[in-house]
ZAKEGU-370407 format. One record per residue (C-alpha): residue number from 1; y, z, x; residue in one letter. Coordinates in Angstrom, 3 decimals. Each point is the difference from the previous one (the first is absolute). Example, Ala and Ser with C-alpha at 12.3 -4.5 7.8 and 13.67 -1.06 7.14 Angstrom:
2
n: 1, c2: -4.500, c3: 7.800, c1: 12.300, res: a;
n: 2, c2: 3.440, c3: -0.660, c1: 1.370, res: s;
***
This chain:
195
n: 1, c2: -36.857, c3: 12.814, c1: 4.542, res: m;
n: 2, c2: -1.479, c3: 3.468, c1: 0.299, res: v;
n: 3, c2: 2.291, c3: 2.681, c1: -1.312, res: g;
n: 4, c2: 1.887, c3: -1.983, c1: -2.653, res: v;
n: 5, c2: 0.404, c3: 2.487, c1: -2.851, res: p;
n: 6, c2: -0.974, c3: -0.883, c1: -3.530, res: s;
n: 7, c2: 2.809, c3: -1.763, c1: -1.831, res: g;
n: 8, c2: 1.467, c3: -1.573, c1: 3.182, res: y;
n: 9, c2: -0.350, c3: -3.563, c1: 1.302, res: v;
n: 10, c2: -0.854, c3: -0.638, c1: 3.657, res: d;
n: 11, c2: 2.978, c3: -1.717, c1: 1.665, res: a;
n: 12, c2: -2.082, c3: -1.263, c1: 2.927, res: g;
n: 13, c2: 1.962, c3: -2.338, c1: 2.275, res: d;
n: 14, c2: 2.923, c3: 0.168, c1: -2.431, res: y;
n: 15, c2: 0.653, c3: 3.700, c1: 0.685, res: w;
n: 16, c2: 3.606, c3: -0.633, c1: 1.226, res: p;
n: 17, c2: 0.883, c3: -1.169, c1: -3.512, res: r;
n: 18, c2: -0.610, c3: 3.532, c1: -1.260, res: l;
n: 19, c2: 3.168, c3: 0.885, c1: 1.921, res: l;
n: 20, c2: 2.015, c3: -2.721, c1: -1.761, res: n;
n: 21, c2: 2.401, c3: -0.798, c1: -1.484, res: p;
n: 22, c2: 2.278, c3: 0.498, c1: 2.988, res: r;
n: 23, c2: 3.554, c3: -1.161, c1: 0.602, res: p;
n: 24, c2: 0.152, c3: -3.571, c1: 1.310, res: a;
n: 25, c2: 2.479, c3: -0.428, c1: 2.832, res: y;
n: 26, c2: 1.249, c3: -2.799, c1: 2.208, res: i;
n: 27, c2: -0.246, c3: 1.022, c1: 3.651, res: v;
n: 28, c2: 2.251, c3: -2.113, c1: 2.237, res: a;
n: 29, c2: 0.750, c3: -0.263, c1: 3.701, res: s;
n: 30, c2: 1.656, c3: -2.459, c1: 2.341, res: g;
n: 31, c2: 2.948, c3: -0.930, c1: 2.185, res: r;
n: 32, c2: 3.225, c3: -1.620, c1: -1.135, res: r;
n: 33, c2: -0.243, c3: -3.716, c1: 0.748, res: g;
n: 34, c2: -3.601, c3: 0.405, c1: 1.120, res: g;
n: 35, c2: -3.378, c3: 1.044, c1: -1.264, res: v;
n: 36, c2: -0.391, c3: 1.317, c1: -3.583, res: l;
n: 37, c2: -3.009, c3: 1.569, c1: -1.662, res: g;
n: 38, c2: -0.357, c3: 1.457, c1: -3.472, res: f;
n: 39, c2: -2.923, c3: 0.885, c1: -2.210, res: m;
n: 40, c2: -1.012, c3: 1.861, c1: -3.126, res: a;
n: 41, c2: -1.443, c3: 3.426, c1: 0.770, res: a;
n: 42, c2: -1.008, c3: 2.917, c1: -2.174, res: s;
n: 43, c2: -1.659, c3: 2.314, c1: 2.502, res: w;
n: 44, c2: 3.345, c3: 1.526, c1: 0.986, res: v;
n: 45, c2: 1.100, c3: 3.632, c1: -0.271, res: m;
n: 46, c2: 2.272, c3: 2.709, c1: 1.388, res: p;
n: 47, c2: -1.666, c3: 1.780, c1: 2.908, res: l;
n: 48, c2: 2.418, c3: 2.876, c1: 0.646, res: s;
n: 49, c2: 3.478, c3: 1.204, c1: -0.880, res: e;
n: 50, c2: 0.736, c3: 1.676, c1: 3.341, res: d;
n: 51, c2: 0.115, c3: -2.250, c1: 1.873, res: p;
n: 52, c2: 0.473, c3: -2.619, c1: -2.730, res: p;
n: 53, c2: -2.970, c3: -2.335, c1: 0.454, res: r;
n: 54, c2: -1.770, c3: -2.629, c1: -2.044, res: v;
n: 55, c2: -3.393, c3: -1.651, c1: 0.505, res: v;
n: 56, c2: -1.293, c3: -3.412, c1: -1.045, res: a;
n: 57, c2: -3.620, c3: -1.118, c1: 0.219, res: a;
n: 58, c2: 0.072, c3: -3.697, c1: 0.906, res: l;
n: 59, c2: -2.713, c3: -2.540, c1: 0.697, res: g;
n: 60, c2: -0.585, c3: -0.493, c1: 3.720, res: v;
n: 61, c2: 0.188, c3: -3.794, c1: -0.357, res: e;
n: 62, c2: 3.251, c3: -0.075, c1: -2.004, res: s;
n: 63, c2: 2.945, c3: -1.988, c1: 1.321, res: h;
n: 64, c2: 2.391, c3: 2.755, c1: -1.119, res: t;
n: 65, c2: -1.840, c3: 2.566, c1: 2.136, res: l;
n: 66, c2: 0.375, c3: -2.220, c1: 3.070, res: s;
n: 67, c2: 3.739, c3: -0.330, c1: -0.723, res: v;
n: 68, c2: 0.328, c3: 3.782, c1: -0.428, res: i;
n: 69, c2: -1.714, c3: 0.507, c1: 3.366, res: r;
n: 70, c2: 2.403, c3: -2.483, c1: 1.609, res: e;
n: 71, c2: 3.218, c3: 1.251, c1: -1.638, res: c;
n: 72, c2: -0.680, c3: 3.734, c1: -0.247, res: g;
n: 73, c2: 1.477, c3: 0.477, c1: -3.459, res: c;
n: 74, c2: -0.690, c3: -0.759, c1: -3.660, res: f;
n: 75, c2: 1.358, c3: 0.419, c1: -3.496, res: s;
n: 76, c2: -1.874, c3: 1.051, c1: -3.120, res: i;
n: 77, c2: 1.495, c3: -1.633, c1: -3.078, res: n;
n: 78, c2: -0.779, c3: 1.669, c1: -3.353, res: v;
n: 79, c2: -0.473, c3: -2.682, c1: -2.645, res: m;
n: 80, c2: 0.381, c3: -0.047, c1: -3.776, res: g;
n: 81, c2: -2.485, c3: -1.245, c1: -2.592, res: v;
n: 82, c2: 2.055, c3: -3.171, c1: -0.478, res: g;
n: 83, c2: -0.809, c3: -0.976, c1: 3.598, res: d;
n: 84, c2: -3.781, c3: -0.099, c1: -0.452, res: r;
n: 85, c2: -0.326, c3: -3.790, c1: 0.530, res: d;
n: 86, c2: 1.975, c3: 0.206, c1: 3.251, res: f;
n: 87, c2: -1.968, c3: 3.014, c1: 1.251, res: v;
n: 88, c2: -3.326, c3: -1.652, c1: -0.816, res: y;
n: 89, c2: 1.037, c3: -3.209, c1: 1.787, res: a;
n: 90, c2: 1.255, c3: 1.989, c1: 3.010, res: a;
n: 91, c2: -3.451, c3: 1.553, c1: 0.200, res: g;
n: 92, c2: -2.013, c3: -3.230, c1: -0.138, res: v;
n: 93, c2: 2.207, c3: -2.376, c1: 2.032, res: v;
n: 94, c2: -0.435, c3: 0.530, c1: 3.746, res: s;
n: 95, c2: 3.112, c3: -0.027, c1: 2.161, res: g;
n: 96, c2: -2.164, c3: -0.947, c1: 2.967, res: r;
n: 97, c2: -1.131, c3: -3.164, c1: -1.804, res: e;
n: 98, c2: 3.270, c3: -0.676, c1: -1.850, res: r;
n: 99, c2: 3.014, c3: 0.535, c1: 2.257, res: r;
n: 100, c2: 2.131, c3: -1.019, c1: -3.000, res: d;
n: 101, c2: -1.383, c3: 2.866, c1: -2.112, res: k;
n: 102, c2: 3.462, c3: 1.438, c1: -0.763, res: a;
n: 103, c2: 1.443, c3: -3.300, c1: -1.239, res: s;
n: 104, c2: -3.253, c3: -0.877, c1: -1.779, res: l;
n: 105, c2: 0.199, c3: 3.253, c1: -1.996, res: l;
n: 106, c2: 3.792, c3: -0.022, c1: -0.381, res: g;
n: 107, c2: 0.361, c3: 3.208, c1: 2.011, res: a;
n: 108, c2: 3.264, c3: 0.946, c1: 1.670, res: e;
n: 109, c2: 0.478, c3: 2.765, c1: 2.539, res: f;
n: 110, c2: 2.945, c3: 1.960, c1: 1.398, res: s;
n: 111, c2: 0.152, c3: 1.180, c1: 3.593, res: w;
n: 112, c2: 2.864, c3: 2.400, c1: -0.758, res: d;
n: 113, c2: -2.216, c3: 3.053, c1: 0.452, res: t;
n: 114, c2: -0.059, c3: 3.223, c1: 2.002, res: v;
n: 115, c2: -3.403, c3: -0.860, c1: 1.483, res: s;
n: 116, c2: 0.885, c3: -3.571, c1: 0.949, res: g;
n: 117, c2: -2.916, c3: -1.259, c1: -2.074, res: c;
n: 118, c2: 0.337, c3: -2.225, c1: -3.052, res: p;
n: 119, c2: 0.152, c3: 1.371, c1: -3.509, res: r;
n: 120, c2: -0.685, c3: -2.099, c1: -3.059, res: l;
n: 121, c2: 3.068, c3: -1.196, c1: -1.928, res: v;
n: 122, c2: -1.619, c3: -2.513, c1: -2.348, res: r;
n: 123, c2: -1.796, c3: 1.023, c1: -2.019, res: p;
n: 124, c2: 2.037, c3: 3.179, c1: 0.012, res: r;
n: 125, c2: -2.080, c3: 3.093, c1: 0.730, res: p;
n: 126, c2: 0.438, c3: 3.238, c1: -1.929, res: l;
n: 127, c2: 0.141, c3: 1.899, c1: 3.267, res: g;
n: 128, c2: -0.494, c3: -0.395, c1: 3.735, res: v;
n: 129, c2: -1.355, c3: 2.252, c1: 2.739, res: v;
n: 130, c2: 0.826, c3: -1.095, c1: 3.559, res: e;
n: 131, c2: -2.116, c3: 1.233, c1: 2.891, res: a;
n: 132, c2: -0.419, c3: -0.369, c1: 3.733, res: r;
n: 133, c2: -3.574, c3: -0.021, c1: 1.244, res: v;
n: 134, c2: -1.068, c3: 3.366, c1: 1.367, res: w;
n: 135, c2: -3.639, c3: -0.909, c1: 0.570, res: r;
n: 136, c2: -2.613, c3: -2.567, c1: -1.031, res: v;
n: 137, c2: -3.438, c3: 1.577, c1: -0.366, res: v;
n: 138, c2: -2.621, c3: -2.682, c1: 0.606, res: d;
n: 139, c2: -3.222, c3: 2.009, c1: 0.003, res: d;
n: 140, c2: -0.176, c3: 1.177, c1: -3.625, res: v;
n: 141, c2: -2.012, c3: -2.934, c1: -1.416, res: a;
n: 142, c2: -1.266, c3: -3.418, c1: 1.022, res: e;
n: 143, c2: 2.151, c3: -1.908, c1: -2.498, res: d;
n: 144, c2: 3.078, c3: 2.222, c1: -0.289, res: t;
n: 145, c2: 2.431, c3: 1.833, c1: 2.239, res: c;
n: 146, c2: 2.682, c3: 2.550, c1: -0.815, res: l;
n: 147, c2: 3.633, c3: -0.727, c1: 0.759, res: v;
n: 148, c2: 1.939, c3: 3.266, c1: 0.206, res: v;
n: 149, c2: 3.765, c3: -0.281, c1: -0.106, res: g;
n: 150, c2: 2.966, c3: 2.322, c1: 0.388, res: d;
n: 151, c2: 2.208, c3: -0.422, c1: -3.066, res: v;
n: 152, c2: 3.556, c3: -0.885, c1: 1.059, res: v;
n: 153, c2: 1.439, c3: -0.955, c1: -3.411, res: a;
n: 154, c2: -1.065, c3: 0.130, c1: -3.650, res: a;
n: 155, c2: 1.886, c3: -1.052, c1: -3.133, res: y;
n: 156, c2: -0.615, c3: -0.848, c1: -3.656, res: g;
n: 157, c2: 1.884, c3: -1.998, c1: -2.625, res: l;
n: 158, c2: 2.849, c3: 1.876, c1: -1.625, res: e;
n: 159, c2: -0.842, c3: 0.866, c1: -3.595, res: g;
n: 160, c2: -3.743, c3: 0.023, c1: 0.705, res: l;
n: 161, c2: -0.157, c3: 2.406, c1: 2.947, res: f;
n: 162, c2: 1.971, c3: 3.246, c1: -0.237, res: t;
n: 163, c2: 0.053, c3: 0.785, c1: 3.708, res: g;
n: 164, c2: -2.887, c3: 2.413, c1: -0.515, res: r;
n: 165, c2: -2.482, c3: -1.886, c1: -2.213, res: w;
n: 166, c2: -0.526, c3: -3.026, c1: -2.211, res: w;
n: 167, c2: 1.335, c3: 0.080, c1: -3.566, res: d;
n: 168, c2: -3.453, c3: -0.540, c1: -1.486, res: l;
n: 169, c2: 1.466, c3: -0.693, c1: -3.440, res: r;
n: 170, c2: 1.636, c3: -3.169, c1: 1.370, res: r;
n: 171, c2: -1.744, c3: -1.204, c1: 3.162, res: v;
n: 172, c2: -3.184, c3: -2.081, c1: -0.171, res: r;
n: 173, c2: -1.622, c3: 0.154, c1: 3.434, res: v;
n: 174, c2: -2.651, c3: -2.682, c1: 0.542, res: l;
n: 175, c2: -3.483, c3: 1.491, c1: 0.293, res: l;
n: 176, c2: -2.983, c3: -2.010, c1: 1.247, res: h;
n: 177, c2: -3.301, c3: 0.296, c1: -1.836, res: g;
n: 178, c2: -2.210, c3: -2.625, c1: 1.681, res: a;
n: 179, c2: 0.333, c3: -3.695, c1: 0.810, res: g;
n: 180, c2: 2.612, c3: -1.520, c1: -2.340, res: r;
n: 181, c2: 0.083, c3: 3.103, c1: -2.232, res: v;
n: 182, c2: 3.159, c3: 2.118, c1: 0.059, res: f;
n: 183, c2: 1.428, c3: 2.747, c1: -2.186, res: t;
n: 184, c2: 2.943, c3: 2.396, c1: 0.069, res: t;
n: 185, c2: 0.893, c3: 3.607, c1: -0.771, res: n;
n: 186, c2: -0.074, c3: 0.636, c1: -3.736, res: s;
n: 187, c2: 1.857, c3: 3.069, c1: -1.079, res: g;
n: 188, c2: 1.054, c3: 3.349, c1: 1.340, res: v;
n: 189, c2: -2.312, c3: 2.976, c1: -0.381, res: f;
n: 190, c2: 0.755, c3: 3.550, c1: 1.112, res: y;
n: 191, c2: -2.600, c3: 2.552, c1: 1.041, res: a;
n: 192, c2: 0.285, c3: 3.538, c1: -1.308, res: r;
n: 193, c2: 1.762, c3: 2.383, c1: 2.319, res: r;
n: 194, c2: -2.524, c3: 2.078, c1: 1.896, res: s;
n: 195, c2: -0.144, c3: 3.732, c1: -0.625, res: v;
***
């Protein structure tokens, strides 16, 4: 690749991995007593604070995306490093092909939410963000669309989330490297105060 400086390695088609590791989430949607979709996703981030919005980049062919379109809401479940096997399996098992995906993976969901969408109960997430779909942007890429949601509720586990931020000395948020490779946060480091 032209322009790769000396001492660097060309990432080529693997350029997204330069932006990893990223938190690995379970995105879920559905209707009580009806359709359910959930998947592993790491291309998720806050979009704005006012209004409170979140965005998830999801594959256009994913079952979970079709459920989100149908139901109009979704939850983002923040997972811990101990849940890596579940998160990996949730990412490789298709809910479109396996309607029993939840029971197959031992997942349990609660519908007792502000948004009306399911949140993961088992395994227990470290935190949950609930959102109602504001807009789905289909024309950003051939293989991916952006789901933008208005945040209607957000909560973290007592003792790990202070109400303002994670206690990084105690929490171990699951971070996805690539494929089956995961890691977690490792220490707390403070930047110098600016002058």
